[in-house]
Every structure is written in C-alpha cells, then in structure tokens.
Backbone bond lengths (Angstrom), bond angles and torsions (degrees), N, CA, C in turn:
res aa  C-N    CA-C-N  psi(-1)  N-CA   C-N-CA  omega(-1)  CA-C   N-CA-C  phi
1 X - - - 1.471 - - 1.531 111.54 -
2 X 1.315 117.59 124.22 1.429 124.48 -178.89 1.512 110.84 -81.42
3 X 1.336 118.26 133.03 1.446 122.37 -179.65 1.528 107.28 -124.17
4 X 1.295 118.77 122.14 1.463 124.53 179.44 1.522 112.27 -130.77
5 X 1.356 114.70 138.54 1.440 120.96 176.15 1.519 108.15 -101.22
6 X 1.358 116.15 134.04 1.429 122.87 177.96 1.545 109.06 -64.53
7 X 1.316 115.00 123.64 1.466 120.16 -175.49 1.533 111.63 -77.52
8 X 1.337 116.96 -9.00 1.431 118.84 -178.39 1.544 111.06 -105.40
9 X 1.329 118.06 -0.37 1.448 122.54 177.08 1.518 109.18 -84.17
10 X 1.298 115.21 166.45 1.472 121.20 177.84 1.487 113.22 107.56
11 X 1.325 115.88 -170.31 1.478 122.35 -171.75 1.538 110.83 -55.57
12 X 1.287 116.52 139.16 1.443 124.63 171.65 1.557 105.89 -79.45
13 X 1.308 117.00 168.00 1.480 122.49 -178.00 1.525 111.94 -53.88
14 X 1.345 117.43 -45.06 1.441 122.85 -176.56 1.549 112.04 -60.46
15 X 1.363 114.81 -42.33 1.434 119.28 179.56 1.503 112.50 -69.63
16 X 1.340 117.92 -41.38 1.450 123.68 177.08 1.497 108.46 -56.56
17 X 1.321 118.64 -47.79 1.468 124.44 -179.35 1.539 111.33 -63.74
18 X 1.295 118.55 -41.23 1.476 120.90 179.84 1.574 110.69 -65.57
19 X 1.296 115.69 -43.11 1.463 117.55 -177.23 1.530 108.53 -70.19
20 X 1.332 117.84 -38.81 1.451 119.50 179.15 1.596 110.65 -62.37
21 X 1.348 114.05 -38.67 1.490 118.79 177.76 1.498 108.05 -66.25
22 X 1.303 120.99 -41.06 1.468 123.26 178.98 1.490 110.80 -63.93
23 X 1.341 118.36 -44.12 1.512 120.37 -178.80 1.529 108.02 -65.69
24 X 1.309 119.82 -35.34 1.466 123.39 179.62 1.497 109.78 -66.17
25 X 1.317 117.19 -44.42 1.458 122.45 179.73 1.534 111.18 -66.77
26 X 1.305 116.42 -31.24 1.476 120.22 178.99 1.502 116.04 -83.45
27 X 1.313 116.43 -14.61 1.488 121.72 -173.35 1.556 112.01 -57.17
28 X 1.306 120.82 -40.80 1.470 117.06 -179.51 1.526 114.40 -69.81
29 X 1.307 117.97 -9.70 1.445 121.48 -175.81 1.552 110.29 103.21
30 X 1.335 114.91 168.34 1.434 117.30 179.87 1.522 112.52 95.49
31 X 1.319 116.09 -165.16 1.466 120.20 -177.66 1.530 111.33 -116.38
32 X 1.330 112.74 145.40 1.468 120.78 170.47 1.536 104.82 -126.35
33 X 1.327 116.13 140.34 1.447 121.43 -174.96 1.528 110.66 -109.06
34 X 1.339 116.36 120.64 1.444 120.90 179.20 1.482 111.90 -93.03
35 X 1.317 116.41 127.26 1.480 121.56 -178.33 1.552 107.40 -78.80
36 X 1.318 113.42 88.62 1.490 119.19 -174.10 1.552 109.32 92.17
37 X 1.325 115.31 165.69 1.511 117.38 179.03 1.500 108.67 -60.15
38 X 1.323 116.49 130.33 1.494 122.56 179.53 1.504 109.31 -61.63
39 X 1.346 116.90 -33.84 1.459 121.44 176.16 1.517 106.48 -148.63
40 X 1.323 116.22 147.99 1.466 118.88 -179.82 1.506 112.00 -83.51
41 X 1.358 113.54 62.72 1.461 120.80 176.73 1.503 107.30 -144.54
42 X 1.328 117.78 113.97 1.454 120.97 -175.34 1.491 113.34 -62.16
43 X 1.311 119.30 -38.73 1.444 122.16 -177.82 1.512 111.08 -65.91
44 X 1.316 118.03 -43.84 1.446 120.49 177.95 1.544 113.55 -68.13
45 X 1.318 115.19 -38.87 1.446 118.77 175.44 1.538 110.54 -60.44
46 X 1.324 116.29 -40.92 1.470 119.45 179.21 1.556 111.66 -64.18
47 X 1.346 117.19 -36.82 1.421 120.36 176.73 1.523 113.17 -61.28
48 X 1.366 114.85 -43.16 1.423 121.47 -178.16 1.560 111.10 -74.78
49 X 1.365 116.73 -27.51 1.458 118.71 172.84 1.556 110.62 -64.18
50 X 1.328 114.80 -31.97 1.431 118.15 176.78 1.495 115.52 -64.32
51 X 1.352 112.99 -22.59 1.487 120.68 177.85 1.506 112.95 -89.63
52 X 1.348 116.27 -11.38 1.473 118.49 178.46 1.517 111.54 118.35
53 X 1.341 122.33 6.89 1.416 121.91 178.74 1.550 109.16 -82.23
54 X 1.323 115.57 131.42 1.421 122.03 179.73 1.520 111.67 -117.43
55 X 1.261 120.08 128.40 1.444 122.55 178.96 1.502 112.47 -87.99
56 X 1.285 118.44 131.53 1.493 122.94 -176.85 1.516 109.99 -131.39
57 X 1.362 115.55 166.73 1.408 122.81 174.41 1.529 108.67 -106.19
58 X 1.356 115.67 165.75 1.433 119.45 -173.75 1.539 110.76 -62.69
59 X 1.278 117.66 -32.02 1.467 120.03 178.99 1.504 114.51 -63.15
60 X 1.298 117.43 -16.42 1.486 121.38 -177.41 1.495 111.96 -92.13
61 X 1.314 119.90 -3.62 1.486 120.09 177.89 1.486 114.64 -57.19
62 X 1.347 114.74 -34.06 1.484 117.72 -179.16 1.480 115.20 -63.10
63 X 1.329 117.54 -16.71 1.493 123.76 179.78 1.515 115.44 -93.69
64 X 1.377 114.02 2.17 1.456 117.21 -168.40 1.556 114.53 -117.04
65 X 1.283 113.92 27.93 1.456 119.86 -179.66 1.558 111.20 -53.47
66 X 1.326 116.80 126.59 1.466 123.31 -178.50 1.490 115.95 80.00
67 X 1.315 117.79 1.75 1.452 120.21 -176.66 1.540 110.50 -96.29
68 X 1.311 119.03 177.90 1.450 124.72 -179.12 1.525 109.53 -105.81
69 X 1.305 114.92 125.91 1.469 121.07 -179.01 1.540 108.97 -123.98
70 X 1.302 115.68 135.93 1.467 121.52 179.54 1.510 109.48 -102.14
71 X 1.306 115.30 130.80 1.480 123.90 170.94 1.524 105.16 -91.23
72 X 1.293 116.62 120.44 1.466 119.73 -177.22 1.489 111.87 -76.26
73 X 1.358 118.04 178.30 1.439 125.35 -172.97 1.539 114.26 -59.46
74 X 1.331 115.29 -26.53 1.462 119.56 -176.30 1.538 112.85 -67.27
75 X 1.413 115.44 -19.72 1.448 117.91 -179.59 1.518 111.98 85.37
76 X 1.374 114.32 170.86 1.471 120.08 -177.60 1.534 108.14 -143.20
77 X 1.314 116.16 159.58 1.488 120.34 175.31 1.536 109.99 -74.55
78 X 1.342 120.36 162.49 1.456 123.02 179.34 1.503 112.91 -56.30
79 X 1.329 117.62 -31.26 1.512 120.50 -176.81 1.501 110.22 -59.24
80 X 1.339 118.92 -31.02 1.467 120.97 -178.52 1.503 109.82 -69.42
81 X 1.305 116.85 -42.36 1.501 120.61 178.77 1.504 110.23 -63.94
82 X 1.327 116.08 -37.66 1.471 119.00 -178.36 1.559 109.56 -69.32
83 X 1.303 116.00 -39.59 1.493 120.04 179.10 1.499 109.98 -65.50
84 X 1.300 118.47 -39.76 1.484 122.66 179.12 1.518 111.32 -67.15
85 X 1.307 115.29 -44.08 1.516 120.14 -179.06 1.553 108.88 -61.94
86 X 1.316 117.10 -40.79 1.464 120.06 -177.37 1.540 112.93 -70.27
87 X 1.281 117.91 -13.36 1.474 122.01 178.39 1.527 113.80 -110.95
88 X 1.324 115.23 6.52 1.492 118.23 177.82 1.506 110.04 68.97
89 X 1.303 122.13 28.79 1.462 126.69 178.48 1.477 108.76 -81.85
90 X 1.329 117.83 131.99 1.466 122.56 173.67 1.538 108.19 -85.02
91 X 1.334 116.79 121.75 1.418 122.59 -177.78 1.554 111.96 -97.76
92 X 1.291 118.35 132.66 1.423 124.55 166.36 1.509 107.08 -102.11
93 X 1.319 118.42 102.48 1.470 120.46 -170.47 1.551 109.94 -91.91
94 X 1.309 113.09 102.16 1.457 120.32 -178.50 1.523 112.84 -100.85
95 X 1.358 115.69 20.18 1.499 117.77 176.06 1.502 110.63 -51.66
96 X 1.323 115.43 132.65 1.489 120.18 177.62 1.533 108.01 -58.68
97 X 1.329 117.62 137.04 1.503 118.97 177.83 1.537 112.67 -58.05
98 X 1.351 116.20 -31.25 1.455 117.52 -178.47 1.545 108.16 -70.71
99 X 1.328 116.27 -37.66 1.474 119.63 178.53 1.565 110.61 -70.91
100 X 1.343 115.48 -39.22 1.454 118.60 178.61 1.541 111.16 -62.13
101 X 1.334 117.13 -37.16 1.424 120.21 179.45 1.543 108.83 -69.88
102 X 1.321 118.22 -35.17 1.456 120.55 178.81 1.525 112.00 -68.62
103 X 1.389 116.00 -32.75 1.417 119.26 177.30 1.574 109.45 -63.53
104 X 1.288 118.16 -35.77 1.468 121.16 178.72 1.528 109.96 -70.75
105 X 1.353 116.31 -37.49 1.433 123.05 -179.11 1.548 108.37 -62.57
106 X 1.336 117.60 -44.95 1.448 119.10 -173.67 1.534 110.23 -68.36
107 X 1.319 116.52 -33.67 1.482 118.64 177.30 1.534 112.03 -65.78
108 X 1.326 115.99 -39.24 1.477 117.24 175.97 1.524 111.62 -73.79
109 X 1.339 119.84 -33.75 1.425 121.60 174.82 1.508 110.00 -62.75
110 X 1.307 118.90 -40.56 1.459 122.79 -179.83 1.513 110.38 -65.22
111 X 1.316 117.28 -38.22 1.502 120.48 179.36 1.493 109.17 -66.28
112 X 1.341 117.43 -41.58 1.442 121.55 179.27 1.560 111.56 -63.75
113 X 1.322 114.77 -41.12 1.467 119.43 -178.42 1.575 111.77 -71.27
114 X 1.352 114.48 -34.81 1.441 115.76 173.22 1.498 116.36 -60.55
115 X 1.292 113.28 -39.43 1.449 120.00 178.47 1.502 111.63 -70.05
116 X 1.359 117.94 -30.24 1.455 121.06 -175.69 1.536 112.30 -98.72
117 X 1.346 113.49 -0.13 1.521 115.76 -174.86 1.490 114.47 69.96
118 X 1.340 114.96 27.49 1.474 119.02 -178.92 1.459 114.96 -106.07
119 X 1.333 118.01 -160.62 1.456 124.24 -170.15 1.566 109.33 -141.75
120 X 1.290 114.86 142.22 1.493 119.60 173.02 1.541 108.58 -94.71
121 X 1.344 114.44 130.13 1.442 121.16 178.60 1.533 108.85 -118.91
122 X 1.338 114.64 127.62 1.501 120.34 -179.42 1.501 108.27 -112.56
123 X 1.293 118.10 123.66 1.464 121.10 166.72 1.491 108.79 -80.06
124 X 1.319 116.34 114.68 1.467 120.73 -177.21 1.483 111.54 -175.58
125 X 1.335 114.52 178.07 1.451 121.81 -178.08 1.486 111.46 -95.36
126 X 1.332 117.44 116.55 1.477 120.74 -177.58 1.547 109.67 -57.98
127 X 1.311 115.35 132.72 1.508 120.65 178.24 1.532 111.54 87.64
128 X 1.329 120.38 -12.05 1.466 120.61 174.18 1.474 110.00 -62.52
129 X 1.374 115.85 142.00 1.479 119.48 -174.78 1.529 111.45 -56.22
130 X 1.353 118.91 -43.35 1.453 119.85 -179.91 1.506 112.91 -61.53
131 X 1.372 116.35 -40.72 1.475 120.84 -178.90 1.478 109.73 -69.92
132 X 1.308 120.25 -37.03 1.445 123.93 176.96 1.569 108.95 -60.20
133 X 1.327 113.72 -45.52 1.517 120.72 175.32 1.497 113.10 -58.58
134 X 1.370 117.45 -41.07 1.455 120.47 179.71 1.500 111.59 -68.21
135 X 1.350 118.84 -50.62 1.449 121.21 -176.93 1.488 110.99 -62.13
136 X 1.376 114.26 -30.55 1.475 119.02 178.82 1.471 114.25 -65.11
137 X 1.334 117.60 -24.54 1.437 122.89 178.72 1.537 111.94 -64.22
138 X 1.343 115.54 -24.50 1.484 122.47 -174.20 1.524 111.10 -122.29
139 X 1.333 116.76 25.04 1.457 123.67 -177.60 1.497 114.72 51.94
140 X 1.329 113.41 36.16 1.484 118.15 176.51 1.507 116.08 83.14
141 X 1.350 116.31 0.04 1.445 120.70 -174.79 1.543 110.01 -84.22
142 X 1.284 116.78 63.61 1.468 122.04 176.27 1.500 108.85 -153.81
143 X 1.302 117.43 145.31 1.474 122.86 -177.76 1.548 108.74 -95.73
144 X 1.339 117.32 122.76 1.405 120.84 -178.55 1.558 107.76 -101.15
145 X 1.364 116.53 125.24 1.476 119.46 176.30 1.485 107.67 -118.86
146 X 1.315 116.63 145.30 1.434 122.63 -179.43 1.529 113.58 -106.07
147 X 1.352 117.83 -17.45 1.443 121.52 -174.32 1.525 108.00 -159.26
148 X 1.286 115.52 168.24 1.467 120.55 -179.99 1.551 111.47 -59.61
149 X 1.369 116.54 -33.17 1.434 119.91 -178.68 1.574 112.43 -65.43
150 X 1.290 117.10 -20.57 1.476 120.64 179.31 1.520 113.23 -77.59
151 X 1.317 118.24 -7.26 1.466 119.45 -168.60 1.571 110.52 -73.37
152 X 1.259 116.94 -12.02 1.469 118.80 175.03 1.497 115.92 -60.58
153 X 1.342 114.79 -15.43 1.464 121.48 179.95 1.538 111.77 -80.25
154 X 1.317 115.57 -10.74 1.494 120.33 -177.16 1.514 108.88 -84.60
155 X 1.327 114.86 141.86 1.467 120.59 170.50 1.544 107.61 -88.56
156 X 1.296 115.16 101.13 1.475 120.88 -176.40 1.502 114.80 -74.63
157 X 1.332 116.89 -4.91 1.475 118.83 176.58 1.600 109.89 -83.93
158 X 1.312 115.57 -11.09 1.488 121.29 -174.75 1.594 107.81 -106.71
159 X 1.356 116.48 157.47 1.447 118.58 173.98 1.564 110.52 -60.14
160 X 1.319 114.29 154.57 1.449 120.64 -175.95 1.519 108.57 -134.82
161 X 1.334 117.69 140.08 1.463 125.21 174.08 1.497 104.49 -121.92
162 X 1.353 116.29 111.46 1.456 121.07 -179.95 1.524 112.74 -105.23
163 X 1.318 114.16 129.88 1.508 121.45 175.41 1.492 107.30 -140.81
164 X 1.363 113.92 -179.51 1.479 116.59 -172.06 1.529 110.84 -140.05
165 X 1.347 113.84 149.19 1.455 119.26 163.11 1.522 107.68 -56.81
166 X 1.356 115.83 146.64 1.446 118.57 -169.18 1.510 115.18 -67.42
167 X 1.357 117.40 -21.57 1.455 121.74 -174.11 1.515 112.53 -101.74
168 X 1.360 120.18 13.92 1.438 121.07 -177.47 1.514 110.59 -75.85
169 X 1.358 114.53 165.09 1.453 121.35 178.40 1.508 111.57 -74.98
170 X 1.297 117.65 136.03 1.501 120.02 176.31 1.507 110.56 -65.00
171 X 1.299 118.42 -36.12 1.466 120.19 179.74 1.516 111.54 -65.55
172 X 1.334 116.18 -43.14 1.479 118.79 178.16 1.512 111.53 -67.44
173 X 1.285 118.15 -39.80 1.468 120.52 174.47 1.538 112.77 -57.74
174 X 1.319 116.94 -43.77 1.409 122.38 178.24 1.529 112.52 -61.29
175 X 1.350 114.97 -42.76 1.436 120.28 178.72 1.532 112.83 -65.56
176 X 1.359 117.05 -40.75 1.429 121.97 176.26 1.508 111.19 -65.05
177 X 1.310 116.89 -44.41 1.441 120.81 178.41 1.530 112.69 -59.91
178 X 1.297 116.29 -46.14 1.442 121.72 -177.79 1.586 111.23 -63.25
179 X 1.260 113.30 -42.26 1.458 117.62 179.77 1.559 113.04 -70.00
180 X 1.342 116.02 -33.55 1.482 117.14 174.30 1.476 111.38 -66.92
181 X 1.336 115.98 -42.25 1.481 119.84 -179.70 1.527 110.73 -65.54
182 X 1.347 116.34 -34.95 1.456 118.59 -179.57 1.542 112.54 -69.39
183 X 1.383 114.76 -35.22 1.440 116.85 -174.77 1.517 113.23 -96.06
184 X 1.320 120.58 -9.61 1.436 124.08 -176.03 1.528 109.39 -66.40
185 X 1.358 118.14 135.87 1.447 122.55 176.74 1.513 111.19 -59.31
186 X 1.396 115.91 -34.99 1.468 121.06 179.55 1.545 105.48 -137.29
187 X 1.366 117.29 94.09 1.436 116.99 177.54 1.533 117.03 -54.22
188 X 1.314 115.77 -24.12 1.465 117.95 178.27 1.502 111.71 -70.78
189 X 1.344 118.30 -14.94 1.462 122.71 178.77 1.536 109.75 -93.55
190 X 1.283 120.06 12.76 1.453 125.97 177.94 1.470 108.93 -104.47
191 X 1.354 118.42 120.94 1.477 122.98 174.26 1.488 107.84 -104.65
192 X 1.355 117.50 128.14 1.448 121.65 -179.08 1.527 108.02 -115.69
193 X 1.315 116.92 123.69 1.459 121.93 179.96 1.513 108.66 -125.76
194 X 1.327 116.48 103.48 1.461 122.21 -179.18 1.530 107.98 -75.94
195 X 1.357 115.21 102.39 1.483 117.74 -176.86 1.502 110.81 -109.97
196 X 1.330 117.18 27.97 1.468 118.93 178.43 1.556 109.46 -80.76
197 X 1.351 114.20 137.96 1.440 120.83 -179.83 1.535 110.06 -70.63
198 X 1.312 117.60 120.20 1.452 119.04 -179.25 1.538 113.25 -71.07
199 X 1.327 117.76 -26.41 1.458 118.90 177.10 1.557 110.75 -61.00
200 X 1.306 116.01 -27.90 1.487 122.90 177.64 1.512 109.60 -87.94
201 X 1.353 115.92 -53.25 1.484 118.54 -171.66 1.515 112.85 -66.49
202 X 1.340 119.05 -32.31 1.415 121.86 179.19 1.528 116.08 -66.17
203 X 1.341 115.86 -12.56 1.441 119.89 177.09 1.546 113.36 -68.67
204 X 1.336 113.66 -27.58 1.471 116.44 -176.93 1.551 112.40 -58.51
205 X 1.333 119.16 -57.25 1.452 118.00 -179.22 1.514 111.27 -66.51
206 X 1.330 119.23 -32.50 1.468 119.94 178.11 1.511 110.71 -63.25
207 X 1.324 115.66 -43.90 1.467 117.04 -177.70 1.496 115.53 -71.36
208 X 1.339 114.90 -24.06 1.442 120.01 172.89 1.547 110.53 -63.38
209 X 1.284 116.88 -45.68 1.431 119.08 175.78 1.500 114.86 -68.67
210 X 1.363 115.20 -38.29 1.507 120.88 179.79 1.530 110.21 -60.26
211 X 1.363 113.95 -51.45 1.489 118.15 -171.75 1.523 110.37 -66.75
212 X 1.326 117.98 -29.29 1.475 119.73 -179.28 1.487 115.06 -71.09
213 X 1.371 117.51 -17.02 1.434 123.04 -176.86 1.506 115.82 -80.59
214 X 1.361 118.75 -11.72 1.482 122.07 -171.60 1.532 111.52 -120.05
215 X 1.327 115.36 154.70 1.431 120.11 173.62 1.552 110.93 -65.22
216 X 1.323 114.06 -41.87 1.498 119.48 -179.06 1.493 106.72 -133.37
217 X 1.337 115.06 145.63 1.476 123.22 174.25 1.510 107.68 -123.59
218 X 1.334 113.95 132.05 1.471 121.96 174.43 1.514 105.47 -111.90
219 X 1.361 114.33 116.23 1.453 122.80 -178.91 1.563 107.74 -101.56
220 X 1.327 115.63 121.15 1.472 118.67 -173.73 1.555 106.65 -108.40
221 X 1.340 113.68 124.03 1.434 117.90 -174.70 1.548 110.96 -163.74
222 X 1.336 114.21 145.64 1.494 117.11 173.84 1.485 112.15 -68.07
223 X 1.320 117.08 154.26 1.426 120.44 -178.61 1.526 114.69 -71.74
224 X 1.309 117.68 -19.76 1.439 122.88 179.81 1.555 112.67 -88.10
225 X 1.282 116.75 -6.07 1.469 117.69 -172.36 1.538 112.33 -83.22
226 X 1.345 115.26 115.32 1.463 120.89 177.14 1.523 110.73 -64.75
227 X 1.329 115.47 -40.55 1.484 121.12 177.88 1.531 108.72 -62.44
228 X 1.354 116.45 -40.44 1.449 118.06 179.76 1.552 112.59 -63.46
229 X 1.237 118.65 -35.78 1.443 121.87 -179.69 1.562 108.99 -66.31
230 X 1.285 114.23 -43.09 1.499 119.50 -179.51 1.525 110.87 -63.02
231 X 1.339 114.41 -50.99 1.513 121.13 -175.87 1.515 110.33 -66.68
232 X 1.298 117.49 -34.28 1.485 119.51 177.06 1.461 110.17 -62.57
233 X 1.340 118.70 -42.65 1.479 122.25 -179.60 1.550 108.91 -65.97
234 X 1.336 117.96 -34.55 1.447 121.00 176.05 1.486 110.28 -61.85
235 X 1.289 117.61 -46.00 1.477 122.01 178.03 1.536 112.31 -64.58
236 X 1.329 114.90 -42.63 1.474 118.11 -176.98 1.567 111.58 -68.07
237 X 1.351 114.45 -31.24 1.487 117.53 177.51 1.523 109.50 -66.59
238 X 1.315 117.50 -30.15 1.445 121.77 -177.35 1.535 111.74 -88.25
239 X 1.320 116.18 -25.37 1.492 122.30 -175.95 1.535 108.93 -147.69
240 X 1.306 118.43 109.23 1.474 119.59 -176.04 1.563 110.93 -66.51
241 X 1.298 116.62 -18.10 1.489 118.39 179.19 1.527 109.46 -94.16
242 X 1.292 115.86 51.23 1.457 122.73 175.95 1.562 107.56 -107.18
243 X 1.289 112.15 133.00 1.511 118.82 -175.96 1.524 109.31 -127.15
244 X 1.292 115.20 136.16 1.508 122.32 -174.43 1.547 108.53 -105.19
245 X 1.351 115.74 128.16 1.482 120.23 178.27 1.509 109.69 -136.66
246 X 1.322 116.19 161.11 1.461 122.04 172.93 1.538 111.11 -90.07
247 X 1.310 114.91 -38.00 1.478 120.09 178.35 1.493 110.09 -155.78
248 X 1.336 117.44 177.30 1.438 124.52 -172.60 1.520 115.10 -62.26
249 X 1.325 117.65 -19.98 1.444 120.46 -177.83 1.522 112.25 -69.23
250 X 1.313 117.82 -14.65 1.438 123.39 -176.97 1.523 115.17 -93.66
251 X 1.319 115.86 -0.84 1.451 122.21 179.87 1.491 111.35 -64.85
252 X 1.399 120.30 142.42 1.412 124.10 -179.07 1.564 109.63 -124.93
253 X 1.308 116.96 133.25 1.433 121.75 -175.92 1.551 111.51 -61.38
254 X 1.322 118.92 -34.30 1.463 120.89 -178.50 1.487 113.08 -60.22
255 X 1.314 117.23 -25.80 1.487 121.22 -177.20 1.533 110.93 -62.69
256 X 1.375 116.89 -28.95 1.435 120.38 -168.67 1.532 111.82 -105.08
257 X 1.307 116.47 11.77 1.515 119.36 177.39 1.534 109.91 -62.09
258 X 1.341 114.60 127.70 1.476 118.57 -178.56 1.527 117.44 64.36
259 X 1.345 113.07 17.75 1.480 118.17 -176.49 1.491 112.71 -90.42
260 X 1.311 118.50 132.99 1.446 123.55 178.75 1.542 112.69 -105.81
261 X 1.330 115.91 -19.69 1.473 118.62 179.86 1.554 109.98 -148.55
262 X 1.336 113.79 143.65 1.447 122.53 -179.60 1.482 109.64 -130.77
263 X 1.376 115.39 126.87 1.448 119.04 173.14 1.523 110.25 -107.84
264 X 1.346 115.74 135.62 1.432 122.35 -178.40 1.474 109.02 -115.72
265 X 1.371 117.18 125.39 1.467 121.51 -177.93 1.537 107.56 -143.26
266 X 1.333 116.05 177.11 1.454 118.48 -177.62 1.477 115.04 -164.30
267 X 1.302 118.40 -175.69 1.432 125.22 -176.01 1.507 110.88 -85.18
268 X 1.351 117.72 174.80 1.466 121.90 177.68 1.523 108.91 -70.53
269 X 1.337 117.86 -10.09 1.459 118.94 179.06 1.540 110.80 -107.51
270 X 1.310 117.67 15.98 1.463 120.53 -178.62 1.549 109.48 -102.09
271 X 1.310 118.80 126.42 1.453 118.32 -178.78 1.523 112.48 -77.79
272 X 1.323 116.65 146.69 1.488 121.34 -178.74 1.547 109.93 -57.99
273 X 1.315 115.75 -41.31 1.445 119.62 -176.05 1.535 111.21 -60.86
274 X 1.327 117.67 -32.85 1.418 120.27 178.41 1.564 111.84 -69.64
275 X 1.303 117.41 -41.08 1.439 121.76 177.77 1.525 110.03 -65.06
276 X 1.336 116.80 -35.20 1.485 121.26 176.07 1.543 110.58 -64.88
277 X 1.322 115.16 -38.04 1.454 118.98 -178.07 1.509 109.65 -69.51
278 X 1.328 117.37 -35.35 1.475 121.16 175.66 1.538 110.13 -63.85
279 X 1.370 114.87 -43.64 1.472 117.63 -179.98 1.545 109.69 -61.82
280 X 1.312 117.15 -40.68 1.476 120.91 178.61 1.501 111.92 -60.14
281 X 1.305 117.13 -42.50 1.452 120.65 -178.76 1.520 111.36 -68.14
282 X 1.316 117.44 -39.47 1.490 119.36 178.03 1.523 109.40 -62.08
283 X 1.361 115.56 -47.05 1.430 119.44 -179.86 1.516 112.87 -59.44
284 X 1.335 115.65 -41.94 1.460 119.19 -175.23 1.526 112.39 -73.50
285 X 1.351 116.14 -37.17 1.478 116.55 -170.91 1.576 113.32 -100.03
286 X 1.350 114.84 -26.80 1.458 115.84 -175.36 1.511 113.41 -119.76
287 X 1.341 117.15 5.00 1.449 124.00 178.29 1.540 110.54 82.72
288 X 1.306 111.70 158.63 1.448 116.92 179.26 1.517 111.18 130.31
289 X 1.365 113.94 173.10 1.423 119.60 178.37 1.529 111.37 -141.20
290 X 1.314 115.31 148.18 1.473 121.12 -174.36 1.527 106.38 -97.83
C-alpha cells in the first residue's frame, strides 16, 4: 500500500509566522499568553502549551498587567491594543500580513462609503476572530453576510463596498458579488474588492485532484477549524472514501480494506509533523510504504 502526504497541505504562511513568533517569545522561558487558540488544532496547541504558551480569553486581559500576550494571525480590533496598552501588557503581534492589509482596506472602504452615503459589506463568518477584528476597525459599522440568502439585509438603493474574510470560498464570493450587482439600483455604485487569500483558496482545486488519485484519503484537521471543514468536504466530494481525524489515534483498520494507495492531507491549521505521524501509524499498523 502506497502512502503519500500532500506537499501543499499544512500551515499557511500566516500560521507559520505566528507559531515562529510564539516559539521565539517562549525561548527565554516563562509564560506567553495567546489571545484565543493560536491555531485551530488541538495537537499543535498542546505542543506549544508544553513550551509555556497559555490560551486566554479577552476577559482575562485585566489580570495580565506587565505580562506578554500574543495576538494570533487572525488579528484583533483596535480596542484590544488599547486595553493592552492601558495595562502595560507587552504584545507580540502575529497578525497575518494579509489580514493586516485587509484591516487597512476596510478602514479606507468605510471612509469612502461614509462620504458616499454607502455601506461596507463583508462576506465572512459572524463571530470569527478575523471578522471581529475587521468590523472593529470601523467600530462595527459594517454588514457581515455569510451566504447569498443574507443579502436581503443590504440597502440596494445605496452604494456598496464588498470585500471578504481572507479564508472565504472564491465560488461563494463570486455568487454574492453577482447577486449584489444584479440587485443593486446602480451597479456602477458597487465596489467589489476580492480580498481572499489565494494561498488558502487555491487549495480547493488542488485537493480535488489530490483526493481523486487515491483509494483512500485521510484528512487531518482540528475540530475547531472552519477551513478544515471546508477542505474536508472538498476532498470528500472528489473521493467518498475520505476520512477526517484529529490525530493518528482515530484511525480505523476497516478504512484500508482492499486499499492500494492512501493520500494524507490537511487544513491550513494542520502541522506537517502531525500528518507525518499519521502516515507512520498507517504504515506500522495497516501495512504500506511512504
């Protein structure tokens, strides 16, 4: 049985950068506090906890005067920086550069829409850390839509500036864009800014081809990962024998019956070392070679 790991799966650039910054901050010893899970992967979070990283909620900032707090790749609203500054907290800002750029874009978009009497519309998941950080840039004065069915909340008589959470689907963004343009009183007053990160979105077509090449696909992802849920469905659509696990302990022998090839892939929040560990367990327990 052939076992192969997808060389394009694993951490995106923003997550690699955030984890490197966390490890650097932890190197001298002591504790660093991450404002929310640094990555939506339980196994990787546990590894970093062993080095001294502690995950906290926003409400705990008041107890961390003089300590070191990491802002993860998703970014934060200005209010978080203000709260930290007022308490003498040292921030390690690991906001993904793509997200940081988008935060600047939304502020400029909001300024333009204020002048034109329009509205900013964000395609994104309500409550997601990145979206909270984005809406915080404009004091919450932006409309968040998750699907085409949400567009009834838009005032189509006014100008519209559409942008997106960086990890949204290109297909969904196109559908939302097309429907806004169709329903707008003046399509010329609609500004469309595709702010989706291609390092993430380009994985969809790649994984479709990857999953189709193997008898069985094992998709490794944390249960909290939104990106993982989306990419798992992409793989499953291409190969019905796709199985989602958090780590190698969840593997089942029945999955590999009559199997000649196994492809292992994962989310943008899945570490390469974890996929390698899954491959090792498959080879050791169910036979095969990498």
